[in-house]
C-alpha positions in Angstrom: -51.3 56.7 -21.2 -50.0 54.0 -18.9 -51.3 50.4 -18.7 -53.0 51.1 -15.3 -54.6 54.4 -16.3 -57.6 54.8 -14.1 -57.0 51.7 -12.1 -57.4 51.7 -8.3 -54.8 49.5 -6.5 -54.1 48.4 -2.9 -50.5 47.5 -2.3 -50.4 45.6 1.0 -46.9 45.3 2.6 -44.9 48.4 2.0 -42.2 49.2 4.6 -39.0 50.7 3.1 -38.1 51.9 -0.4 -36.1 48.7 -1.1 -39.2 46.6 -0.7 -40.9 44.9 -3.6 -44.2 46.5 -2.5 -42.7 50.0 -2.7 -41.4 49.3 -6.2 -44.8 48.0 -7.3 -46.5 51.1 -5.9 -44.0 53.3 -7.8 -44.4 51.6 -11.1 -48.2 51.4 -10.7 -48.3 55.1 -10.2 -46.0 55.7 -13.2 -48.5 53.6 -15.2 -51.4 55.8 -14.2 -52.9 54.0 -11.1 -54.3 55.5 -8.0 -52.5 53.6 -5.2 -53.2 53.1 -1.5 -50.6 51.2 0.6 -50.8 49.5 3.9 -48.7 48.4 6.9 -49.2 48.1 10.6 -47.7 48.4 14.0 -44.3 50.0 14.5 -43.6 49.9 10.8 -46.6 52.1 10.0 -44.7 55.3 10.9 -41.9 54.2 8.6 -44.3 53.6 5.7 -45.9 57.0 6.2 -42.5 58.6 5.7 -41.5 56.4 2.8 -44.6 57.1 0.6 -43.2 60.6 0.2 -40.6 59.1 -2.1 -43.2 57.8 -4.5 -44.0 59.8 -7.6 -47.2 60.9 -5.9 -47.7 60.5 -2.1 -50.1 57.7 -1.5 -52.6 57.3 1.3 -51.5 54.8 4.0 -53.9 52.6 6.0 -53.2 50.3 8.9 -53.7 46.6 8.0 -52.6 43.6 10.0 -53.8 40.6 8.0 -54.1 38.6 11.2 -56.4 41.2 12.9 -60.1 40.4 12.3 -61.1 44.0 13.1 -58.7 45.4 10.5 -60.0 42.9 7.9 -63.6 43.6 8.7 -63.2 47.4 8.3 -60.9 47.3 5.3 -63.5 48.1 2.7 -64.8 51.1 4.7 -61.4 52.5 5.2 -60.4 52.0 1.5 -63.6 53.8 0.7 -62.3 56.9 2.3 -59.7 57.1 -0.6 -61.1 55.0 -3.5 -64.5 54.5 -5.0 -63.7 51.0 -6.0 -60.8 48.6 -6.4 -59.3 47.1 -9.5 -56.3 45.3 -8.0 -54.8 44.0 -4.8 -51.1 43.3 -4.3 -50.2 40.9 -1.6 -46.5 41.6 -0.7 -46.7 40.1 2.8 -44.7 37.4 4.6 -43.3 36.8 8.0 -41.5 34.0 9.8 -39.5 34.2 13.0 -35.9 34.0 11.8 -34.7 32.6 15.1 -36.9 29.5 14.8 -38.1 28.6 11.3 -35.3 29.8 9.1 -31.6 29.1 8.7 -31.5 25.3 9.0 -33.8 24.9 12.0 -36.5 23.0 10.1 -36.4 19.9 12.4 -36.6 22.0 15.6 -39.2 24.7 14.7 -42.2 24.8 17.1 -45.7 24.8 15.7 -46.7 28.2 17.1 -44.0 29.8 14.9 -44.7 27.6 11.9 -48.4 28.4 12.2 -47.8 32.1 12.4 -45.7 31.9 9.2 -48.4 30.0 7.4 -51.1 32.4 8.5 -49.2 35.5 7.6 -47.5 34.3 4.5 -50.2 32.0 2.9 -53.6 32.1 4.5 -53.5 35.9 4.5 -53.8 35.9 0.7 -57.4 34.6 1.1 -58.0 36.8 4.1 -56.9 40.0 2.3 -58.7 39.1 -0.9 -62.0 38.4 0.9 -61.7 41.6 3.0 -61.3 43.6 -0.2 -64.1 41.8 -2.0 -66.8 44.4 -1.5 -64.6 46.9 -3.3 -63.4 44.6 -6.1 -65.0 44.9 -9.5 -65.3 42.2 -12.3 -62.0 42.2 -14.2 -60.0 42.9 -11.0 -56.7 41.3 -10.4 -55.0 39.9 -7.3 -51.3 39.4 -7.4 -49.1 37.9 -4.7 -45.3 37.4 -4.3 -43.7 34.0 -3.9 -40.3 32.4 -4.0 -40.4 29.1 -6.0 -41.8 26.5 -3.6 -41.3 23.5 -5.9 -37.9 22.7 -4.4 -36.3 22.8 -1.0 -33.9 25.7 -0.6 -31.1 26.0 1.9 -31.9 28.2 4.8 -35.5 28.9 3.7 -37.0 25.9 5.6 -40.5 26.5 6.9 -40.9 29.7 5.0 -40.6 27.5 1.9 -43.5 25.4 3.2 -45.5 28.6 3.8 -44.8 29.7 0.2 -46.0 26.3 -1.0 -49.2 27.0 0.8 -49.4 30.4 -0.7 -49.0 29.0 -4.2 -51.8 26.4 -3.6 -54.0 29.1 -2.0 -53.6 31.2 -5.1 -54.8 28.4 -7.3 -57.9 27.7 -5.2 -58.7 31.4 -5.1 -58.4 31.5 -8.9 -60.9 28.6 -9.0 -63.4 30.1 -6.7 -63.1 33.7 -7.8 -62.9 33.2 -11.6 -66.7 33.1 -11.9 -66.8 36.5 -10.3 -64.4 37.8 -13.0 -61.4 38.1 -10.6 -58.0 36.9 -11.6 -55.4 35.6 -9.0 -51.8 35.1 -9.9 -48.4 35.1 -8.3 -45.0 36.4 -9.3 -42.0 34.3 -8.3 -39.0 36.6 -8.1 -35.4 35.7 -7.7 -33.6 36.8 -4.5 -33.7 40.5 -3.9 -31.9 42.7 -1.4 -34.9 43.5 0.7 -35.4 43.9 4.5 -37.1 40.5 4.6 -34.2 38.8 2.8 -31.7 40.2 5.3 -33.5 38.4 8.1 -32.8 35.0 6.6 -29.7 33.4 8.1 -27.5 32.0 5.4 -29.3 33.8 2.6 -25.9 34.7 1.0 -25.3 31.1 -0.1 -28.6 31.0 -1.8 -28.2 34.3 -3.5 -24.8 33.3 -4.9 -26.3 30.5 -7.1 -28.2 33.1 -9.2 -24.9 34.6 -10.4 -23.9 31.2 -11.7 -27.1 29.9 -13.2 -29.5 32.7 -14.3 -28.9 32.9 -18.1 -30.2 36.5 -18.3 -28.2 37.5 -15.2 -29.8 38.8 -12.0 -29.4 42.1 -10.2 -30.4 41.5 -6.6 -30.6 45.3 -6.0 -33.1 46.0 -8.8 -36.8 45.5 -7.9 -38.1 47.1 -11.1 -38.3 44.0 -13.3 -40.4 42.2 -10.6 -42.5 45.3 -10.1 -43.2 45.7 -13.8 -44.3 42.1 -13.9 -46.7 42.6 -11.1 -48.1 45.7 -12.8 -48.5 43.8 -16.0 -50.6 41.2 -14.2 -52.7 44.0 -12.6 -53.4 45.4 -16.1 -55.9 44.4 -18.7 -53.1 42.8 -20.8 -53.7 39.4 -19.1 -57.5 39.1 -19.2 -57.6 35.3 -19.4 -54.7 34.4 -17.1 -55.4 33.1 -13.6 -53.9 30.6 -11.3 -50.5 31.3 -12.8 -47.0 31.7 -11.3 -44.9 34.1 -13.4 -41.2 33.6 -12.9 -39.1 36.8 -12.8 -35.7 35.3 -11.9 -33.4 35.8 -14.9 -34.4 32.3 -16.2 -32.9 30.6 -13.2 -35.9 28.3 -12.6 -35.6 26.7 -16.1 -32.0 25.8 -15.8 -30.4 22.5 -14.7 -27.3 22.2 -12.6 
């Protein structure tokens, strides 16, 4: 019996099989969960093909976290596949690589910065509240971050957006704790995902992990990160909320 046996999980943000969301969906199914995944727009057709590579093909729903109609109808559409919800995975982020990443911090326009903050940070609250009618006491919300306590080269305004995400998760933990809902984040080291490829200069950032992570770090292996997300979705962390769990080979704890 897996640690998510009988659990019902929404994984928001699955595009290709190298994505963290896909790895989470796979491990969650292996641990006994019933999984629904989401994406939107042109990527939706890719997601519908990719789910065939999961241990069990998962239902796919369209969800743009900036679309109020999508959010308002989320519970009804989830209800077509699940009779309740025990967990939500927020694996969503976006920033225009031409304007907010790659050393363009001082020139980035507000419209693009605002979009990054809405999609990457505010959407944690939007998604959670949209799923609230389906969530049961004891449920877990888990989001993905990239350590926002420091300023990284190339990451620029996405780093600011991730700082907002980390703060948002703590406030959600405060407000949803009385309802029995936990909210936590996993801070992973750099991984070879579609999103990472869009960051100009990401190679310089990735190289530092080879030098400083005491456990080593395989940028092509999403499984350690996915297992950590699944652990937080499970009942093994019943009194943990507002936490950021680092899965980065120990990089975050090392000095220069």
